[in-house]
N, C-alpha and C positions, 0 to 999 in steps of 0.2 A: 695561620700558619703553626703548622706542625715544627716544633724542633724536632729533631734526630738525635740523638743521644751517645748511639752505637756509631763505635770506632771506624766499624766497617760497611763498607758499600754495596751491598746488599742487590740494591733494585738502581739500574745502570735508569732507569724510567724518571724513577727520582728525584730529587736535590739531594744528596746526602749531607746539606748544612740546613737546611730548612723541612727537608720531604714533600717540598710543594712540585706535583705532574713538572714534566719536561717534554716538550714537540718532539727531543729523539734525544736520546744519551750522549750523538758528540757536538753534532751544532748546538744543538736544544742546554746543549748546557752551558757553552760558550755566550750564545745568546741570553741566558738566567742569569749566569751569575754579570753580564754586561746591566742586566737592568737593574740587578740585586746589590748594593753597596755592603748591607750584609751579609751574604751567602760570595761577593768578592772578597770579601777581607777574610772570609773563612776559609776561602781555596788560596789564599796568596799564605794566609799564615802556616794551612798546611802544606803547600809548594815549599815553602821554607826551611818546616822543621825532615823534608823528607831528603833535601837539597844535597845532604851532604852523604845521602844514601847512594846516590845515583854519581856514575864515574863522568861527571860534565853535568847540563843541562840538556833536555830532548830537545830537539827541534821541533814543533808544532805548532 
């Protein structure tokens, strides 16, 4: 598993946390983080970091 150390998500078909290829950029990403605890933790940390930048949570 390759580790992506860049802060930018340049490739929507690759997981920004581990670099693995996703089946799709939307549902495939959700499936991927559901199946990979490290990526889910990374996503939750990222989401927590940007939560104050948004006027409330997104609804999706």
